[in-house]
C-alpha positions as CSV (number, residue, x, y, z in Angstrom):
1,M,0.0,0.0,0.0
2,G,2.8,2.4,0.8
3,I,2.8,5.5,3.1
4,Y,0.5,8.4,2.4
5,E,1.2,11.9,3.5
6,Y,-0.8,15.1,3.1
7,T,0.8,17.7,0.8
8,S,-1.4,20.5,2.2
9,I,-3.6,21.0,5.3
10,P,-6.9,19.3,4.9
11,F,-10.2,20.8,5.9
12,G,-11.8,19.9,9.2
13,I,-8.6,19.3,11.3
14,K,-9.1,21.0,14.6
15,N,-5.5,22.3,15.1
16,S,-5.1,23.4,11.4
17,P,-5.4,27.2,12.2
18,A,-2.7,27.0,14.9
19,H,-0.4,24.9,12.8
20,F,-0.8,27.3,9.8
21,Q,-0.3,30.3,12.1
22,R,2.9,28.8,13.5
23,M,4.2,28.1,9.9
24,M,3.5,31.7,8.8
25,D,5.2,33.1,11.9
26,T,8.3,31.0,11.1
27,I,8.4,32.0,7.4
28,F,8.1,35.7,8.1
29,Q,9.9,35.7,11.5
30,E,12.5,38.2,10.3
31,E,9.9,40.7,8.9
32,I,7.7,40.5,12.0
33,L,10.7,41.2,14.3
34,E,11.7,44.1,12.2
35,G,8.3,45.6,13.0
36,W,6.7,46.2,9.6
37,M,4.5,43.1,9.2
38,V,1.7,41.4,11.1
39,V,0.4,38.0,10.1
40,Y,-2.9,36.5,11.1
41,I,-3.5,33.0,9.6
42,D,-3.5,33.8,5.8
43,E,-3.7,37.6,6.2
44,I,-0.5,39.5,5.8
45,I,-0.5,43.2,6.8
46,I,2.4,45.4,5.8
47,Y,2.7,48.9,7.2
48,S,5.2,51.7,6.9
49,E,5.7,55.4,7.4
50,T,6.8,56.3,3.8
51,W,5.8,55.1,0.4
52,E,9.3,54.2,-0.6
53,D,9.5,51.8,2.4
54,H,6.1,50.4,1.6
55,V,7.1,49.4,-1.9
56,Q,10.4,47.9,-0.7
57,Y,8.5,45.8,1.9
58,I,5.9,44.6,-0.6
59,R,8.6,43.3,-2.9
60,K,10.1,41.2,-0.2
61,V,7.0,39.1,0.3
62,P,6.9,37.2,-3.0
63,S,10.5,36.2,-2.5
64,K,9.6,34.4,0.7
65,C,6.4,32.8,-0.7
66,T,7.5,31.5,-4.1
67,P,10.3,29.0,-2.9
68,I,7.8,27.2,-0.6
69,N,4.9,27.2,-3.0
70,L,2.8,29.7,-1.1
71,K,0.5,31.4,-3.6
72,I,-0.7,35.1,-3.5
73,L,-4.2,35.8,-4.8
74,L,-3.7,39.2,-6.4
75,K,-7.4,40.1,-6.5
76,K,-7.5,40.0,-2.7
77,C,-4.4,42.2,-2.4
78,N,-4.8,45.9,-1.5
79,C,-1.6,48.1,-1.6
80,G,-1.0,51.6,-0.6
81,Q,-4.1,51.9,1.6
82,K,-4.5,54.5,4.4
83,E,-6.9,52.3,6.2
84,L,-8.0,48.6,6.1
85,L,-10.9,46.5,7.3
86,E,-9.6,43.7,9.4
87,L,-11.4,41.4,11.9
88,G,-14.4,43.6,12.0
89,H,-12.5,46.9,12.6
90,K,-11.5,49.8,10.4
91,V,-7.7,50.1,11.2
92,S,-5.5,53.1,10.2
93,G,-2.2,54.4,11.3
94,L,-3.9,56.6,13.9
95,S,-7.1,55.0,15.0
96,L,-9.3,52.0,15.4
97,A,-13.0,52.1,14.6
98,I,-16.0,49.7,14.1
99,D,-16.7,48.4,10.6
100,Q,-20.2,49.8,9.8
101,N,-21.1,46.7,7.7
102,K,-20.7,44.7,10.9
103,V,-23.1,46.8,13.0
104,A,-25.9,46.7,10.3
105,T,-27.2,43.5,11.8
106,V,-27.6,45.1,15.2
107,L,-29.4,48.1,13.8
108,Q,-31.8,45.9,11.9
109,K,-32.5,43.6,14.9
110,P,-36.3,43.6,15.6
111,V,-37.9,44.0,19.0
112,L,-37.2,41.1,21.3
113,K,-40.0,38.5,21.7
114,Q,-38.6,35.8,24.0
115,I,-36.1,35.2,26.8
116,K,-33.7,33.4,24.5
117,E,-33.3,36.6,22.4
118,M,-33.0,38.7,25.5
119,Q,-29.9,36.8,26.5
120,Y,-28.0,38.5,23.6
121,F,-28.8,41.9,25.0
122,Y,-27.9,42.1,28.7
123,G,-27.6,45.4,30.4
124,S,-30.3,47.5,32.0
125,I,-32.9,44.9,30.9
126,Y,-31.0,41.9,32.2
127,K,-33.6,41.1,34.8
128,L,-36.0,39.9,32.1
129,C,-33.7,36.8,31.9
130,L,-34.0,35.9,35.6
131,K,-36.1,33.0,36.8
132,D,-39.8,33.6,37.7
133,V,-39.8,37.0,36.0
134,V,-42.7,37.7,33.6
135,F,-41.3,38.6,30.2
136,E,-43.0,41.8,29.3
137,I,-41.7,44.5,26.9
138,T,-42.7,47.9,28.5
139,K,-42.0,51.3,27.0
140,E,-39.0,51.7,29.3
141,R,-37.6,48.3,28.3
142,R,-38.1,49.1,24.6
143,N,-36.3,52.4,25.0
144,A,-33.5,50.6,26.9
145,Y,-33.2,48.0,24.1
146,E,-33.0,50.8,21.4
147,R,-30.4,52.6,23.5
148,I,-28.3,49.5,23.7
149,K,-28.4,49.1,19.9
150,H,-27.5,52.8,19.4
151,E,-24.5,52.6,21.8
152,L,-23.2,49.3,20.2
153,T,-23.3,50.8,16.7
154,N,-21.9,54.3,17.6
155,A,-18.8,53.5,19.5
156,P,-16.2,56.3,19.4
157,V,-13.1,56.1,17.2
158,L,-10.2,54.7,19.3
159,I,-6.6,55.7,19.0
160,L,-3.7,53.4,19.1
161,P,-1.5,53.6,22.2
162,E,2.1,55.0,22.0
163,F,3.9,53.4,24.9
164,E,6.6,56.0,25.1
165,L,4.0,58.6,26.1
166,P,2.2,58.8,29.4
167,F,-1.4,57.5,29.8
168,K,-4.4,59.0,31.6
169,L,-6.8,56.8,33.5
170,Y,-10.2,58.3,34.4
171,I,-12.3,56.6,37.1
172,N,-15.5,57.8,38.7
173,A,-17.4,56.2,41.5
174,A,-20.5,58.3,41.1
175,C,-22.4,55.3,39.8
176,S,-23.4,52.7,42.4
177,K,-24.3,50.0,39.8
178,G,-21.1,49.3,38.0
179,L,-17.4,49.9,37.4
180,G,-16.4,52.1,34.5
181,E,-13.0,53.5,33.4
182,A,-11.6,55.2,30.4
183,L,-7.9,55.1,29.3
184,H,-6.8,58.2,27.4
185,Q,-3.6,59.4,25.9
186,R,-2.5,62.8,24.6
187,Q,-0.8,62.4,21.2
188,I,0.4,64.7,18.4
189,V,-2.1,64.5,15.5
190,D,-1.6,66.6,12.4
191,G,1.0,68.7,14.3
192,E,-1.4,69.4,17.2
193,P,-1.7,67.8,20.6
194,R,-5.0,65.9,21.0
195,E,-6.3,63.7,23.7
196,G,-8.1,60.5,22.5
197,V,-9.6,57.4,24.0
198,I,-7.6,54.1,23.8
199,C,-10.3,51.9,25.4
200,Y,-13.2,51.7,27.8
201,I,-13.8,49.0,30.3
202,S,-16.8,48.3,32.6
203,R,-18.6,45.7,34.6
204,K,-21.6,45.4,37.0
205,L,-20.9,45.7,40.7
206,K,-21.5,42.6,42.8
207,Y,-24.1,42.7,45.6
208,S,-21.4,43.0,48.3
209,E,-19.4,45.6,46.3
210,A,-22.5,47.8,45.9
211,R,-22.4,48.3,49.7
212,Y,-18.9,49.7,49.8
213,W,-18.4,53.3,51.0
214,A,-17.5,55.8,48.3
215,T,-13.7,55.9,48.8
216,Q,-13.5,52.1,49.0
217,T,-15.5,51.8,45.8
218,E,-13.1,54.2,44.1
219,F,-10.2,52.0,45.3
220,L,-11.9,49.0,43.9
221,F,-12.3,50.8,40.5
222,L,-8.5,51.5,40.5
223,V,-7.5,48.0,41.4
224,W,-9.8,46.4,38.8
225,A,-8.7,48.9,36.1
226,L,-5.0,48.2,36.7
227,E,-5.7,44.4,36.5
228,K,-7.6,44.7,33.3
229,L,-5.2,47.2,31.6
230,H,-1.9,45.8,32.8
231,Y,-0.8,45.2,29.2
232,H,-1.0,49.0,28.7
233,L,0.1,50.3,32.0
234,E,2.7,47.9,33.2
235,G,6.0,49.7,33.1
236,A,4.4,52.9,31.7
237,V,4.0,56.3,33.3
238,F,0.3,57.3,33.9
239,E,-2.0,59.6,35.8
240,V,-5.2,58.5,37.6
241,Y,-7.9,61.1,37.5
242,T,-10.6,60.8,40.2
243,D,-13.2,63.0,41.9
244,C,-12.6,61.2,45.2
245,T,-10.4,63.3,47.5
246,G,-9.8,60.4,49.9
247,L,-8.4,57.9,47.4
248,K,-4.8,59.2,47.7
249,S,-5.0,59.2,51.5
250,L,-6.4,55.7,51.5
251,L,-3.4,54.5,49.4
252,N,-1.0,55.9,52.0
253,M,-2.9,54.8,55.0
254,N,-1.6,52.2,57.4
255,T,-4.4,49.6,57.9
256,T,-4.7,46.1,59.3
257,N,-7.8,45.4,57.2
258,R,-6.9,42.3,55.2
259,H,-9.2,43.3,52.4
260,M,-7.5,46.7,51.9
261,L,-4.0,45.2,52.3
262,R,-4.6,42.8,49.4
263,W,-5.6,45.7,47.2
264,K,-2.6,47.7,48.2
265,I,-0.3,44.8,47.5
266,A,-2.0,44.2,44.1
267,I,-1.2,47.8,42.9
268,Q,2.2,48.1,44.6
269,Q,4.2,47.5,41.3
270,Y,2.5,50.6,39.8
271,R,3.1,53.1,42.6
272,G,6.4,54.4,41.3
273,N,4.9,55.3,37.9
274,M,1.4,56.3,39.0
275,A,0.2,59.8,40.1
276,I,-3.2,60.3,41.7
277,I,-4.8,63.6,40.6
278,Y,-8.1,65.0,42.0
279,K,-10.4,66.4,39.4
280,E,-14.0,67.5,39.9
281,G,-16.4,64.9,38.6
282,K,-18.1,67.2,36.1
283,A,-14.7,67.8,34.5
284,T,-13.9,64.2,33.8
285,P,-14.9,62.2,30.7
286,M,-16.5,59.5,32.9
287,H,-18.9,62.0,34.5
288,M,-21.6,61.9,31.8
289,A,-21.5,58.1,31.6
290,T,-21.9,57.6,35.4
291,R,-24.5,60.3,35.6
292,Q,-26.6,58.5,33.0
293,C,-26.0,55.2,34.9
294,Q,-27.5,56.8,38.0
295,K,-30.6,57.9,36.1
296,Q,-31.3,54.5,34.6
297,P,-33.7,52.4,36.6
298,S,-33.4,48.6,36.9
299,L,-36.0,47.3,34.5
């Protein structure tokens, strides 16, 4: 019978994507390390600051593909673009935004009719999914549903982080229902300094957390934000803007409370690069979001 061996990856093999990605990373290892190429499975993205460099980089790719029988489909190639659509996002050299074609499905979603559909749209209407709760679409719940669709499809354009520049982390404990932070950075855009948003993070407060006193809640916000954004803030210089005057004192306070001690230990590695700055709540970007959160009833 002889020995049979695949000459290419067959369809249906579970670890095929990982194997293919590893192969591509090996082939273009030099280019990736030089910092002008990103490879995701069979997608190759080349970026540069000048047109001359761009042309030079593009010419290098076929020389790597041809010897190992990797074929390039020209009709799928786009060269010299200022922005690209990748993985559901519109990516440019300065920003990251949502692909409007991807949000069309959300905008066209009809009013919910059953609990199964509601599970896709948690938020201020999450209680409709709880056990023994009558499923009823009231005017308030319909408005909440439409508001969720609007927010999902009108996300702000995000900027890409520059790790050599300082970051700004805005936290606000005005909302007693959830945690919400915004990571900003001031960058030079078109010759002028502009502050833009890198990312937003949020989650609902647990029952026990909702009973914390204000300064303790603000401390929780800070600990949780540093944990979630460690890949941005670890080793970086950043400022924390808060409307809580007691947060800075709490960080420097000697306490035997084990709960607070764990939090202080968790953020200890950031203390040398972190500055706590008080800013009135109305002057922070998080103010409007938390104010709206306070106004929204639990439906």
